[in-house]
Backbone atoms as SQL, in Angstrom:
CREATE TABLE atoms (id INTEGER PRIMARY KEY, chain TEXT, resi INTEGER, resn TEXT, atom TEXT, x REAL, y REAL, z REAL);
INSERT INTO atoms VALUES
  (1, 'A', 1, 'MET', 'N', 14.936, -28.394, -67.267),
  (2, 'A', 1, 'MET', 'CA', 15.887, -29.359, -65.839),
  (3, 'A', 1, 'MET', 'C', 14.611, -29.517, -65.178),
  (4, 'A', 2, 'LYS', 'N', 14.422, -31.469, -64.662),
  (5, 'A', 2, 'LYS', 'CA', 13.488, -32.209, -63.904),
  (6, 'A', 2, 'LYS', 'C', 13.976, -31.541, -62.597),
  (7, 'A', 3, 'VAL', 'N', 12.897, -31.644, -61.418),
  (8, 'A', 3, 'VAL', 'CA', 12.518, -31.765, -60.273),
  (9, 'A', 3, 'VAL', 'C', 13.086, -32.768, -59.235),
  (10, 'A', 4, 'LYS', 'N', 14.050, -32.894, -58.724),
  (11, 'A', 4, 'LYS', 'CA', 14.940, -33.909, -57.754),
  (12, 'A', 4, 'LYS', 'C', 15.107, -34.255, -56.725),
  (13, 'A', 5, 'VAL', 'N', 14.828, -34.695, -55.181),
  (14, 'A', 5, 'VAL', 'CA', 15.456, -34.770, -54.309),
  (15, 'A', 5, 'VAL', 'C', 16.658, -34.840, -54.223),
  (16, 'A', 6, 'SER', 'N', 17.053, -33.709, -53.227),
  (17, 'A', 6, 'SER', 'CA', 18.919, -33.483, -53.103),
  (18, 'A', 6, 'SER', 'C', 19.190, -33.937, -52.190),
  (19, 'A', 7, 'ALA', 'N', 20.762, -34.109, -52.320),
  (20, 'A', 7, 'ALA', 'CA', 21.495, -35.389, -52.156),
  (21, 'A', 7, 'ALA', 'C', 21.468, -35.443, -50.488),
  (22, 'A', 8, 'LYS', 'N', 20.796, -33.717, -49.703),
  (23, 'A', 8, 'LYS', 'CA', 20.689, -34.684, -48.147),
  (24, 'A', 8, 'LYS', 'C', 19.497, -34.462, -47.892),
  (25, 'A', 9, 'ALA', 'N', 19.335, -34.719, -48.184),
  (26, 'A', 9, 'ALA', 'CA', 17.691, -34.851, -48.233),
  (27, 'A', 9, 'ALA', 'C', 17.044, -36.902, -48.159),
  (28, 'A', 10, 'LEU', 'N', 18.308, -36.950, -48.959),
  (29, 'A', 10, 'LEU', 'CA', 18.017, -38.694, -49.162),
  (30, 'A', 10, 'LEU', 'C', 19.372, -39.382, -47.699),
  (31, 'A', 11, 'ILE', 'N', 19.917, -38.298, -47.485),
  (32, 'A', 11, 'ILE', 'CA', 20.619, -38.656, -46.883),
  (33, 'A', 11, 'ILE', 'C', 20.346, -39.079, -45.097),
  (34, 'A', 12, 'LYS', 'N', 19.099, -37.431, -45.289),
  (35, 'A', 12, 'LYS', 'CA', 18.891, -37.877, -43.837),
  (36, 'A', 12, 'LYS', 'C', 17.602, -38.389, -43.938),
  (37, 'A', 13, 'LEU', 'N', 17.169, -38.899, -44.315),
  (38, 'A', 13, 'LEU', 'CA', 16.269, -39.915, -44.630),
  (39, 'A', 13, 'LEU', 'C', 16.552, -40.933, -44.248),
  (40, 'A', 14, 'LYS', 'N', 17.657, -41.190, -44.888),
  (41, 'A', 14, 'LYS', 'CA', 18.761, -42.863, -44.435),
  (42, 'A', 14, 'LYS', 'C', 19.116, -43.253, -43.137),
  (43, 'A', 15, 'GLN', 'N', 19.685, -41.698, -42.202),
  (44, 'A', 15, 'GLN', 'CA', 19.808, -41.850, -41.133),
  (45, 'A', 15, 'GLN', 'C', 18.495, -42.585, -40.273),
  (46, 'A', 16, 'THR', 'N', 17.202, -41.303, -40.878),
  (47, 'A', 16, 'THR', 'CA', 16.252, -42.123, -40.624),
  (48, 'A', 16, 'THR', 'C', 16.241, -43.832, -40.085),
  (49, 'A', 17, 'VAL', 'N', 16.021, -43.911, -41.506),
  (50, 'A', 17, 'VAL', 'CA', 15.525, -45.207, -41.445),
  (51, 'A', 17, 'VAL', 'C', 17.150, -46.500, -40.964),
  (52, 'A', 18, 'LYS', 'N', 17.887, -45.620, -40.862),
  (53, 'A', 18, 'LYS', 'CA', 18.832, -46.065, -40.385),
  (54, 'A', 18, 'LYS', 'C', 18.305, -46.560, -38.686),
  (55, 'A', 19, 'GLN', 'N', 17.958, -45.475, -38.260),
  (56, 'A', 19, 'GLN', 'CA', 18.183, -45.181, -36.340),
  (57, 'A', 19, 'GLN', 'C', 17.352, -46.284, -36.364),
  (58, 'A', 20, 'LEU', 'N', 15.704, -46.382, -37.311),
  (59, 'A', 20, 'LEU', 'CA', 14.593, -46.774, -36.822),
  (60, 'A', 20, 'LEU', 'C', 14.854, -48.146, -36.635),
  (61, 'A', 21, 'SER', 'N', 15.177, -48.858, -37.609),
  (62, 'A', 21, 'SER', 'CA', 15.570, -50.697, -38.500),
  (63, 'A', 21, 'SER', 'C', 16.972, -50.570, -37.907),
  (64, 'A', 22, 'ARG', 'N', 17.394, -50.543, -36.617),
  (65, 'A', 22, 'ARG', 'CA', 18.293, -51.131, -36.695),
  (66, 'A', 22, 'ARG', 'C', 18.322, -52.536, -35.732),
  (67, 'A', 23, 'ARG', 'N', 19.280, -53.215, -35.786),
  (68, 'A', 23, 'ARG', 'CA', 19.299, -54.881, -35.916),
  (69, 'A', 23, 'ARG', 'C', 19.142, -55.530, -34.722),
  (70, 'A', 24, 'THR', 'N', 19.398, -54.343, -33.773),
  (71, 'A', 24, 'THR', 'CA', 19.343, -54.678, -31.869),
  (72, 'A', 24, 'THR', 'C', 18.406, -54.157, -31.636),
  (73, 'A', 25, 'ARG', 'N', 17.294, -53.091, -32.017),
  (74, 'A', 25, 'ARG', 'CA', 16.260, -52.774, -30.816),
  (75, 'A', 25, 'ARG', 'C', 15.089, -54.101, -31.232),
  (76, 'A', 26, 'GLY', 'N', 14.989, -55.090, -31.584),
  (77, 'A', 26, 'GLY', 'CA', 14.530, -56.588, -30.384),
  (78, 'A', 26, 'GLY', 'C', 12.700, -55.924, -30.951),
  (79, 'A', 27, 'HIS', 'N', 12.573, -55.120, -31.521),
  (80, 'A', 27, 'HIS', 'CA', 10.891, -55.369, -32.026),
  (81, 'A', 27, 'HIS', 'C', 10.622, -55.475, -32.839),
  (82, 'A', 28, 'SER', 'N', 9.157, -55.825, -32.657),
  (83, 'A', 28, 'SER', 'CA', 8.584, -56.996, -34.546),
  (84, 'A', 28, 'SER', 'C', 8.818, -56.543, -35.564),
  (85, 'A', 29, 'ILE', 'N', 9.037, -57.145, -36.763),
  (86, 'A', 29, 'ILE', 'CA', 9.036, -56.038, -38.159),
  (87, 'A', 29, 'ILE', 'C', 7.595, -55.072, -37.358),
  (88, 'A', 30, 'ASN', 'N', 6.463, -55.869, -37.950),
  (89, 'A', 30, 'ASN', 'CA', 5.066, -54.786, -37.628),
  (90, 'A', 30, 'ASN', 'C', 5.193, -53.418, -37.336),
  (91, 'A', 31, 'GLN', 'N', 6.012, -53.803, -35.385),
  (92, 'A', 31, 'GLN', 'CA', 6.062, -53.115, -35.222),
  (93, 'A', 31, 'GLN', 'C', 7.530, -51.208, -36.115),
  (94, 'A', 32, 'ILE', 'N', 8.069, -52.139, -36.355),
  (95, 'A', 32, 'ILE', 'CA', 9.198, -50.937, -36.812),
  (96, 'A', 32, 'ILE', 'C', 8.587, -50.756, -38.289),
  (97, 'A', 33, 'ILE', 'N', 7.843, -50.920, -38.975),
  (98, 'A', 33, 'ILE', 'CA', 7.658, -50.443, -39.606),
  (99, 'A', 33, 'ILE', 'C', 6.071, -50.164, -39.863),
  (100, 'A', 34, 'THR', 'N', 5.915, -50.384, -39.353),
  (101, 'A', 34, 'THR', 'CA', 4.526, -48.748, -38.205),
  (102, 'A', 34, 'THR', 'C', 5.000, -47.462, -38.369),
  (103, 'A', 35, 'GLU', 'N', 6.430, -47.181, -37.349),
  (104, 'A', 35, 'GLU', 'CA', 7.299, -46.453, -37.307),
  (105, 'A', 35, 'GLU', 'C', 7.999, -45.995, -38.531),
  (106, 'A', 36, 'LEU', 'N', 8.161, -46.176, -39.256),
  (107, 'A', 36, 'LEU', 'CA', 9.366, -46.564, -40.464),
  (108, 'A', 36, 'LEU', 'C', 7.740, -45.693, -41.418),
  (109, 'A', 37, 'ARG', 'N', 6.622, -45.523, -41.712),
  (110, 'A', 37, 'ARG', 'CA', 5.763, -45.705, -42.068),
  (111, 'A', 37, 'ARG', 'C', 5.132, -44.285, -42.610),
  (112, 'A', 38, 'LYS', 'N', 4.844, -43.663, -40.763),
  (113, 'A', 38, 'LYS', 'CA', 4.898, -42.518, -40.646),
  (114, 'A', 38, 'LYS', 'C', 6.054, -41.942, -40.983),
  (115, 'A', 39, 'SER', 'N', 6.863, -42.178, -41.056),
  (116, 'A', 39, 'SER', 'CA', 8.500, -41.377, -41.531),
  (117, 'A', 39, 'SER', 'C', 8.198, -40.754, -42.817),
  (118, 'A', 40, 'LEU', 'N', 8.065, -42.207, -43.967),
  (119, 'A', 40, 'LEU', 'CA', 8.494, -42.251, -45.140),
  (120, 'A', 40, 'LEU', 'C', 6.658, -41.262, -45.836),
  (121, 'A', 41, 'LEU', 'N', 5.641, -41.865, -45.164),
  (122, 'A', 41, 'LEU', 'CA', 4.779, -40.710, -45.184),
  (123, 'A', 41, 'LEU', 'C', 4.799, -39.471, -45.973),
  (124, 'A', 42, 'GLY', 'N', 5.453, -38.928, -44.486),
  (125, 'A', 42, 'GLY', 'CA', 5.605, -37.474, -44.001),
  (126, 'A', 42, 'GLY', 'C', 6.816, -37.606, -45.735),
  (127, 'A', 43, 'TRP', 'N', 7.854, -37.672, -45.841),
  (128, 'A', 43, 'TRP', 'CA', 8.254, -37.594, -46.612),
  (129, 'A', 43, 'TRP', 'C', 8.436, -37.521, -47.464),
  (130, 'A', 44, 'LYS', 'N', 7.448, -38.204, -47.846),
  (131, 'A', 44, 'LYS', 'CA', 6.685, -38.439, -49.603),
  (132, 'A', 44, 'LYS', 'C', 6.229, -37.733, -50.020),
  (133, 'A', 45, 'ALA', 'N', 5.309, -37.013, -49.036),
  (134, 'A', 45, 'ALA', 'CA', 4.216, -35.952, -48.933),
  (135, 'A', 45, 'ALA', 'C', 5.354, -34.760, -49.186),
  (136, 'A', 46, 'TYR', 'N', 6.230, -34.635, -49.316),
  (137, 'A', 46, 'TYR', 'CA', 6.823, -33.231, -48.727),
  (138, 'A', 46, 'TYR', 'C', 7.726, -33.488, -50.519),
  (139, 'A', 47, 'PHE', 'N', 8.020, -34.041, -50.304),
  (140, 'A', 47, 'PHE', 'CA', 8.902, -33.951, -51.389),
  (141, 'A', 47, 'PHE', 'C', 8.137, -35.246, -52.843),
  (142, 'A', 48, 'ASP', 'N', 7.182, -34.980, -52.590),
  (143, 'A', 48, 'ASP', 'CA', 6.174, -36.124, -53.911),
  (144, 'A', 48, 'ASP', 'C', 6.413, -34.653, -55.607),
  (145, 'A', 49, 'ILE', 'N', 6.833, -33.849, -55.592),
  (146, 'A', 49, 'ILE', 'CA', 6.984, -33.011, -56.936),
  (147, 'A', 49, 'ILE', 'C', 8.443, -33.328, -57.510),
  (148, 'A', 50, 'SER', 'N', 8.507, -33.827, -56.961),
  (149, 'A', 50, 'SER', 'CA', 10.499, -34.791, -57.747),
  (150, 'A', 50, 'SER', 'C', 9.880, -35.338, -58.983),
  (151, 'A', 51, 'GLU', 'N', 10.639, -34.655, -60.101),
  (152, 'A', 51, 'GLU', 'CA', 10.271, -35.652, -61.002),
  (153, 'A', 51, 'GLU', 'C', 11.311, -36.444, -61.868),
  (154, 'A', 52, 'VAL', 'N', 12.479, -36.948, -60.936),
  (155, 'A', 52, 'VAL', 'CA', 13.645, -37.922, -60.872),
  (156, 'A', 52, 'VAL', 'C', 12.830, -39.216, -60.077),
  (157, 'A', 53, 'LEU', 'N', 12.993, -40.293, -60.355),
  (158, 'A', 53, 'LEU', 'CA', 12.603, -41.303, -59.663),
  (159, 'A', 53, 'LEU', 'C', 14.084, -42.239, -60.007),
  (160, 'A', 54, 'SER', 'N', 14.502, -42.824, -60.118),
  (161, 'A', 54, 'SER', 'CA', 15.431, -43.672, -59.961),
  (162, 'A', 54, 'SER', 'C', 16.042, -43.197, -58.701),
  (163, 'A', 55, 'PRO', 'N', 16.308, -41.778, -58.191),
  (164, 'A', 55, 'PRO', 'CA', 16.734, -42.326, -56.412),
  (165, 'A', 55, 'PRO', 'C', 15.835, -42.695, -55.286),
  (166, 'A', 56, 'LEU', 'N', 14.240, -42.390, -55.887),
  (167, 'A', 56, 'LEU', 'CA', 12.914, -43.207, -54.985),
  (168, 'A', 56, 'LEU', 'C', 13.830, -44.914, -55.138),
  (169, 'A', 57, 'ARG', 'N', 13.188, -44.928, -56.359),
  (170, 'A', 57, 'ARG', 'CA', 13.398, -46.246, -56.189),
  (171, 'A', 57, 'ARG', 'C', 15.090, -47.271, -55.470),
  (172, 'A', 58, 'ASP', 'N', 15.974, -46.621, -55.818),
  (173, 'A', 58, 'ASP', 'CA', 16.543, -47.201, -55.281),
  (174, 'A', 58, 'ASP', 'C', 17.026, -47.059, -53.853),
  (175, 'A', 59, 'LEU', 'N', 16.237, -45.966, -53.396),
  (176, 'A', 59, 'LEU', 'CA', 16.173, -46.072, -51.583),
  (177, 'A', 59, 'LEU', 'C', 15.028, -46.467, -50.795),
  (178, 'A', 60, 'ASP', 'N', 13.777, -47.519, -52.439),
  (179, 'A', 60, 'ASP', 'CA', 12.717, -48.205, -51.836),
  (180, 'A', 60, 'ASP', 'C', 13.120, -50.100, -51.319),
  (181, 'A', 61, 'LYS', 'N', 14.612, -49.962, -52.512),
  (182, 'A', 61, 'LYS', 'CA', 14.969, -51.142, -52.780),
  (183, 'A', 61, 'LYS', 'C', 15.966, -51.079, -51.514),
  (184, 'A', 62, 'TRP', 'N', 16.807, -50.693, -51.130),
  (185, 'A', 62, 'TRP', 'CA', 17.555, -50.400, -50.096),
  (186, 'A', 62, 'TRP', 'C', 16.655, -50.290, -48.882),
  (187, 'A', 63, 'ILE', 'N', 15.415, -49.660, -48.516),
  (188, 'A', 63, 'ILE', 'CA', 14.711, -49.941, -47.136),
  (189, 'A', 63, 'ILE', 'C', 14.194, -51.087, -47.173),
  (190, 'A', 64, 'ARG', 'N', 13.718, -52.189, -47.812),
  (191, 'A', 64, 'ARG', 'CA', 13.155, -53.304, -48.373),
  (192, 'A', 64, 'ARG', 'C', 14.700, -54.011, -48.059),
  (193, 'A', 65, 'ARG', 'N', 15.800, -54.120, -48.830),
  (194, 'A', 65, 'ARG', 'CA', 17.204, -54.639, -48.350),
  (195, 'A', 65, 'ARG', 'C', 17.415, -54.549, -46.505),
  (196, 'A', 66, 'ARG', 'N', 17.399, -53.806, -46.005),
  (197, 'A', 66, 'ARG', 'CA', 17.158, -53.550, -44.387),
  (198, 'A', 66, 'ARG', 'C', 16.292, -54.724, -43.280),
  (199, 'A', 67, 'LEU', 'N', 15.553, -54.477, -44.161),
  (200, 'A', 67, 'LEU', 'CA', 14.316, -55.151, -43.467),
  (201, 'A', 67, 'LEU', 'C', 14.015, -56.591, -43.379),
  (202, 'A', 68, 'ARG', 'N', 15.205, -56.832, -44.712),
  (203, 'A', 68, 'ARG', 'CA', 15.636, -58.144, -45.304),
  (204, 'A', 68, 'ARG', 'C', 16.240, -59.091, -43.927),
  (205, 'A', 69, 'CYS', 'N', 17.714, -57.655, -44.119),
  (206, 'A', 69, 'CYS', 'CA', 18.196, -57.841, -42.880),
  (207, 'A', 69, 'CYS', 'C', 17.748, -58.492, -41.572),
  (208, 'A', 70, 'TYR', 'N', 17.429, -57.123, -41.317),
  (209, 'A', 70, 'TYR', 'CA', 16.724, -57.243, -39.912),
  (210, 'A', 70, 'TYR', 'C', 16.323, -58.670, -40.013),
  (211, 'A', 71, 'LEU', 'N', 14.905, -59.268, -40.092),
  (212, 'A', 71, 'LEU', 'CA', 14.366, -60.212, -40.355),
  (213, 'A', 71, 'LEU', 'C', 15.050, -61.757, -39.843),
  (214, 'A', 72, 'LEU', 'N', 16.839, -61.772, -40.774),
  (215, 'A', 72, 'LEU', 'CA', 17.662, -62.505, -41.167),
  (216, 'A', 72, 'LEU', 'C', 17.859, -62.500, -39.425),
  (217, 'A', 73, 'LYS', 'N', 18.915, -61.232, -39.452),
  (218, 'A', 73, 'LYS', 'CA', 18.862, -61.562, -37.663),
  (219, 'A', 73, 'LYS', 'C', 17.879, -62.127, -36.689),
  (220, 'A', 74, 'GLN', 'N', 16.786, -61.152, -36.419),
  (221, 'A', 74, 'GLN', 'CA', 15.863, -62.330, -35.668),
  (222, 'A', 74, 'GLN', 'C', 15.642, -63.438, -35.512),
  (223, 'A', 75, 'TRP', 'N', 15.967, -63.453, -36.951),
  (224, 'A', 75, 'TRP', 'CA', 15.561, -65.486, -37.023),
  (225, 'A', 75, 'TRP', 'C', 16.942, -66.193, -36.419),
  (226, 'A', 76, 'GLY', 'N', 18.537, -65.337, -36.631),
  (227, 'A', 76, 'GLY', 'CA', 19.361, -66.080, -35.753),
  (228, 'A', 76, 'GLY', 'C', 19.100, -67.540, -36.211),
  (229, 'A', 77, 'GLY', 'N', 19.538, -68.977, -35.652),
  (230, 'A', 77, 'GLY', 'CA', 19.642, -70.519, -35.826),
  (231, 'A', 77, 'GLY', 'C', 18.518, -71.043, -36.310),
  (232, 'A', 78, 'LYS', 'N', 17.373, -69.902, -36.781),
  (233, 'A', 78, 'LYS', 'CA', 16.502, -70.923, -36.981),
  (234, 'A', 78, 'LYS', 'C', 16.069, -70.437, -38.531),
  (235, 'A', 79, 'GLY', 'N', 17.223, -69.580, -38.958),
  (236, 'A', 79, 'GLY', 'CA', 17.117, -69.384, -40.655),
  (237, 'A', 79, 'GLY', 'C', 16.515, -70.339, -41.700),
  (238, 'A', 80, 'TYR', 'N', 17.308, -71.682, -41.678),
  (239, 'A', 80, 'TYR', 'CA', 17.256, -72.356, -41.982),
  (240, 'A', 80, 'TYR', 'C', 15.356, -72.846, -42.438),
  (241, 'A', 81, 'ARG', 'N', 15.023, -72.870, -41.002),
  (242, 'A', 81, 'ARG', 'CA', 13.921, -73.960, -40.768),
  (243, 'A', 81, 'ARG', 'C', 12.482, -72.315, -41.559),
  (244, 'A', 82, 'VAL', 'N', 12.766, -70.989, -41.437),
  (245, 'A', 82, 'VAL', 'CA', 11.877, -70.196, -42.010),
  (246, 'A', 82, 'VAL', 'C', 11.824, -69.803, -43.206),
  (247, 'A', 83, 'LEU', 'N', 13.001, -70.279, -43.952),
  (248, 'A', 83, 'LEU', 'CA', 13.038, -70.370, -44.778),
  (249, 'A', 83, 'LEU', 'C', 13.127, -71.466, -44.942),
  (250, 'A', 84, 'ARG', 'N', 12.734, -72.223, -45.419),
  (251, 'A', 84, 'ARG', 'CA', 12.128, -73.918, -46.134),
  (252, 'A', 84, 'ARG', 'C', 9.909, -73.259, -45.651),
  (253, 'A', 85, 'ARG', 'N', 10.084, -72.727, -45.050),
  (254, 'A', 85, 'ARG', 'CA', 8.650, -72.914, -44.669),
  (255, 'A', 85, 'ARG', 'C', 8.335, -71.375, -45.427),
  (256, 'A', 86, 'LEU', 'N', 9.027, -70.524, -45.461),
  (257, 'A', 86, 'LEU', 'CA', 8.633, -69.527, -46.621),
  (258, 'A', 86, 'LEU', 'C', 8.516, -69.654, -48.441),
  (259, 'A', 87, 'GLY', 'N', 8.978, -71.314, -48.442),
  (260, 'A', 87, 'GLY', 'CA', 9.295, -71.619, -49.944),
  (261, 'A', 87, 'GLY', 'C', 10.511, -72.112, -50.756),
  (262, 'A', 88, 'VAL', 'N', 11.650, -71.488, -49.635),
  (263, 'A', 88, 'VAL', 'CA', 12.249, -71.118, -50.760),
  (264, 'A', 88, 'VAL', 'C', 12.971, -73.375, -50.413),
  (265, 'A', 89, 'SER', 'N', 13.559, -73.506, -51.761),
  (266, 'A', 89, 'SER', 'CA', 14.284, -75.176, -51.683),
  (267, 'A', 89, 'SER', 'C', 15.372, -75.294, -50.963),
  (268, 'A', 90, 'GLN', 'N', 15.033, -76.490, -50.587),
  (269, 'A', 90, 'GLN', 'CA', 16.011, -76.798, -49.466),
  (270, 'A', 90, 'GLN', 'C', 17.719, -76.891, -50.005),
  (271, 'A', 91, 'TYR', 'N', 18.292, -76.376, -50.985),
  (272, 'A', 91, 'TYR', 'CA', 19.434, -76.715, -52.014),
  (273, 'A', 91, 'TYR', 'C', 19.907, -74.895, -50.704),
  (274, 'A', 92, 'LEU', 'N', 18.576, -73.550, -51.894),
  (275, 'A', 92, 'LEU', 'CA', 18.712, -72.499, -51.372),
  (276, 'A', 92, 'LEU', 'C', 18.972, -71.709, -50.147),
  (277, 'A', 93, 'ALA', 'N', 17.820, -72.687, -49.087),
  (278, 'A', 93, 'ALA', 'CA', 17.588, -72.166, -47.823),
  (279, 'A', 93, 'ALA', 'C', 19.305, -72.402, -47.530),
  (280, 'A', 94, 'TRP', 'N', 19.779, -74.372, -47.711),
  (281, 'A', 94, 'TRP', 'CA', 21.103, -74.693, -46.514),
  (282, 'A', 94, 'TRP', 'C', 21.671, -73.305, -46.721),
  (283, 'A', 95, 'ASN', 'N', 22.269, -73.049, -48.030),
  (284, 'A', 95, 'ASN', 'CA', 23.185, -72.527, -48.620),
  (285, 'A', 95, 'ASN', 'C', 23.859, -71.564, -48.089),
  (286, 'A', 96, 'THR', 'N', 21.829, -70.486, -47.997),
  (287, 'A', 96, 'THR', 'CA', 21.833, -69.214, -47.012),
  (288, 'A', 96, 'THR', 'C', 21.996, -69.762, -46.045),
  (289, 'A', 97, 'ALA', 'N', 20.493, -70.042, -45.118),
  (290, 'A', 97, 'ALA', 'CA', 21.245, -69.960, -44.161),
  (291, 'A', 97, 'ALA', 'C', 22.501, -70.392, -43.235),
  (292, 'A', 98, 'LYS', 'N', 23.390, -71.568, -43.744),
  (293, 'A', 98, 'LYS', 'CA', 24.700, -71.843, -43.003),
  (294, 'A', 98, 'LYS', 'C', 25.855, -70.688, -44.395),
  (295, 'A', 99, 'SER', 'N', 25.914, -70.148, -44.399),
  (296, 'A', 99, 'SER', 'CA', 26.677, -69.062, -45.280),
  (297, 'A', 99, 'SER', 'C', 27.265, -68.234, -44.208),
  (298, 'A', 100, 'ALA', 'N', 29.345, -68.369, -44.016),
  (299, 'A', 100, 'ALA', 'CA', 30.125, -67.060, -43.296),
  (300, 'A', 100, 'ALA', 'C', 29.139, -66.239, -43.740),
  (301, 'A', 101, 'HIS', 'N', 28.563, -65.774, -45.342),
  (302, 'A', 101, 'HIS', 'CA', 28.744, -64.402, -45.033),
  (303, 'A', 101, 'HIS', 'C', 27.664, -63.636, -44.193),
  (304, 'A', 102, 'GLY', 'N', 28.468, -63.032, -44.172),
  (305, 'A', 102, 'GLY', 'CA', 26.951, -61.392, -43.153),
  (306, 'A', 102, 'GLY', 'C', 25.654, -60.751, -43.087),
  (307, 'A', 103, 'VAL', 'N', 24.666, -61.314, -42.362),
  (308, 'A', 103, 'VAL', 'CA', 23.991, -60.645, -42.702),
  (309, 'A', 103, 'VAL', 'C', 23.163, -59.168, -43.364),
  (310, 'A', 104, 'TRP', 'N', 24.676, -58.285, -43.918),
  (311, 'A', 104, 'TRP', 'CA', 23.726, -57.737, -44.679),
  (312, 'A', 104, 'TRP', 'C', 24.005, -58.679, -46.599),
  (313, 'A', 105, 'ARG', 'N', 25.044, -58.621, -46.569),
  (314, 'A', 105, 'ARG', 'CA', 25.320, -59.264, -47.826),
  (315, 'A', 105, 'ARG', 'C', 24.622, -60.567, -48.134),
  (316, 'A', 106, 'LEU', 'N', 23.741, -61.381, -47.345),
  (317, 'A', 106, 'LEU', 'CA', 22.733, -62.721, -46.562),
  (318, 'A', 106, 'LEU', 'C', 21.665, -61.755, -47.553),
  (319, 'A', 107, 'SER', 'N', 21.019, -60.306, -46.535),
  (320, 'A', 107, 'SER', 'CA', 19.932, -60.048, -47.012),
  (321, 'A', 107, 'SER', 'C', 19.342, -59.288, -48.339),
  (322, 'A', 108, 'GLY', 'N', 20.370, -59.876, -49.360),
  (323, 'A', 108, 'GLY', 'CA', 20.332, -59.356, -51.112),
  (324, 'A', 108, 'GLY', 'C', 20.375, -60.546, -51.674),
  (325, 'A', 109, 'SER', 'N', 20.488, -61.696, -50.980),
  (326, 'A', 109, 'SER', 'CA', 20.726, -63.069, -51.779),
  (327, 'A', 109, 'SER', 'C', 19.434, -64.066, -52.595),
  (328, 'A', 110, 'PRO', 'N', 19.453, -64.658, -53.047),
  (329, 'A', 110, 'PRO', 'CA', 17.848, -64.736, -53.957),
  (330, 'A', 110, 'PRO', 'C', 17.352, -65.464, -53.282),
  (331, 'A', 111, 'ALA', 'N', 17.446, -65.858, -52.031),
  (332, 'A', 111, 'ALA', 'CA', 16.842, -67.310, -51.168),
  (333, 'A', 111, 'ALA', 'C', 15.699, -66.452, -50.050),
  (334, 'A', 112, 'LEU', 'N', 16.548, -64.847, -50.008),
  (335, 'A', 112, 'LEU', 'CA', 15.516, -63.972, -48.986),
  (336, 'A', 112, 'LEU', 'C', 15.127, -62.728, -49.972),
  (337, 'A', 113, 'THR', 'N', 15.435, -63.003, -51.210),
  (338, 'A', 113, 'THR', 'CA', 14.508, -62.167, -51.812),
  (339, 'A', 113, 'THR', 'C', 13.487, -62.501, -52.920),
  (340, 'A', 114, 'GLN', 'N', 13.244, -64.144, -52.332),
  (341, 'A', 114, 'GLN', 'CA', 12.368, -65.160, -52.958),
  (342, 'A', 114, 'GLN', 'C', 11.539, -65.125, -51.866),
  (343, 'A', 115, 'ALA', 'N', 11.913, -65.461, -50.806),
  (344, 'A', 115, 'ALA', 'CA', 11.057, -66.089, -49.806),
  (345, 'A', 115, 'ALA', 'C', 10.001, -64.570, -48.775),
  (346, 'A', 116, 'LEU', 'N', 11.069, -63.234, -48.655),
  (347, 'A', 116, 'LEU', 'CA', 10.002, -62.287, -48.549),
  (348, 'A', 116, 'LEU', 'C', 10.138, -61.273, -49.814),
  (349, 'A', 117, 'PRO', 'N', 9.509, -61.360, -50.703),
  (350, 'A', 117, 'PRO', 'CA', 9.751, -60.405, -51.496),
  (351, 'A', 117, 'PRO', 'C', 8.862, -58.726, -51.888),
  (352, 'A', 118, 'ASN', 'N', 8.289, -58.028, -52.775),
  (353, 'A', 118, 'ASN', 'CA', 8.412, -56.629, -52.354),
  (354, 'A', 118, 'ASN', 'C', 7.097, -56.286, -51.833),
  (355, 'A', 119, 'ARG', 'N', 5.859, -57.269, -52.308),
  (356, 'A', 119, 'ARG', 'CA', 5.426, -57.998, -51.650),
  (357, 'A', 119, 'ARG', 'C', 4.729, -58.134, -50.166),
  (358, 'A', 120, 'TYR', 'N', 5.332, -59.068, -50.022),
  (359, 'A', 120, 'TYR', 'CA', 5.394, -59.172, -48.408),
  (360, 'A', 120, 'TYR', 'C', 5.382, -57.955, -47.874),
  (361, 'A', 121, 'PHE', 'N', 6.449, -56.765, -47.822),
  (362, 'A', 121, 'PHE', 'CA', 6.225, -56.146, -47.514),
  (363, 'A', 121, 'PHE', 'C', 5.242, -54.980, -47.660),
  (364, 'A', 122, 'ARG', 'N', 4.827, -54.474, -49.027),
  (365, 'A', 122, 'ARG', 'CA', 4.244, -54.021, -49.259),
  (366, 'A', 122, 'ARG', 'C', 2.214, -54.191, -48.090),
  (367, 'A', 123, 'ASN', 'N', 2.016, -55.070, -48.287),
  (368, 'A', 123, 'ASN', 'CA', 0.966, -56.460, -47.850),
  (369, 'A', 123, 'ASN', 'C', 1.028, -55.364, -46.323),
  (370, 'A', 124, 'LEU', 'N', 2.363, -55.435, -45.337),
  (371, 'A', 124, 'LEU', 'CA', 3.109, -54.808, -43.683),
  (372, 'A', 124, 'LEU', 'C', 2.614, -53.453, -44.149),
  (373, 'A', 125, 'GLY', 'N', 2.149, -52.975, -45.202),
  (374, 'A', 125, 'GLY', 'CA', 1.758, -51.627, -45.042),
  (375, 'A', 125, 'GLY', 'C', 3.081, -50.158, -45.193),
  (376, 'A', 126, 'LEU', 'N', 3.922, -51.085, -45.636),
  (377, 'A', 126, 'LEU', 'CA', 5.224, -50.744, -45.929),
  (378, 'A', 126, 'LEU', 'C', 4.981, -49.757, -47.103),
  (379, 'A', 127, 'PRO', 'N', 4.991, -48.138, -47.062),
  (380, 'A', 127, 'PRO', 'CA', 4.711, -47.468, -49.034),
  (381, 'A', 127, 'PRO', 'C', 5.701, -47.184, -49.692),
  (382, 'A', 128, 'SER', 'N', 5.715, -46.837, -50.900),
  (383, 'A', 128, 'SER', 'CA', 6.965, -47.091, -51.866),
  (384, 'A', 128, 'SER', 'C', 6.959, -45.317, -52.110),
  (385, 'A', 129, 'LEU', 'N', 8.301, -44.885, -51.929),
  (386, 'A', 129, 'LEU', 'CA', 8.886, -43.876, -52.557),
  (387, 'A', 129, 'LEU', 'C', 8.731, -43.831, -54.111),
  (388, 'A', 130, 'ALA', 'N', 8.789, -44.282, -54.833),
  (389, 'A', 130, 'ALA', 'CA', 9.083, -44.134, -55.741),
  (390, 'A', 130, 'ALA', 'C', 7.377, -44.080, -56.878),
  (391, 'A', 131, 'GLU', 'N', 6.482, -44.593, -55.495),
  (392, 'A', 131, 'GLU', 'CA', 4.769, -44.914, -57.465),
  (393, 'A', 131, 'GLU', 'C', 4.316, -43.984, -56.633),
  (394, 'A', 132, 'ARG', 'N', 3.610, -43.459, -58.353),
  (395, 'A', 132, 'ARG', 'CA', 2.804, -41.907, -57.547),
  (396, 'A', 132, 'ARG', 'C', 1.248, -42.365, -57.838);
């Protein structure tokens, strides 16, 4: 039997992440990641004994998507220009920026994944829970 993180602990961490990354907070992404870093590193140190990594990988993906959503919301009407500046094609940037879908749905879009890859968040100091 492998050791895994309890569902209750995962839910509590998600609540903490939700509180720290509310879209209406108005803080810079660096400040959000600094605050998240404290919680995530402490949580990771405590639950590092876990052998089942798939829930941690899913949590990593969810946190990055949440941060992409936060940034997209901050960009507001400048979304197209920011996506173009970050190297997204004209067609993809236009379809994403002018989409009628909400920011959460767009945060999982190819344009945002291309503009803000995992490496972007790693460079800002966001720790990964699944990495050993």
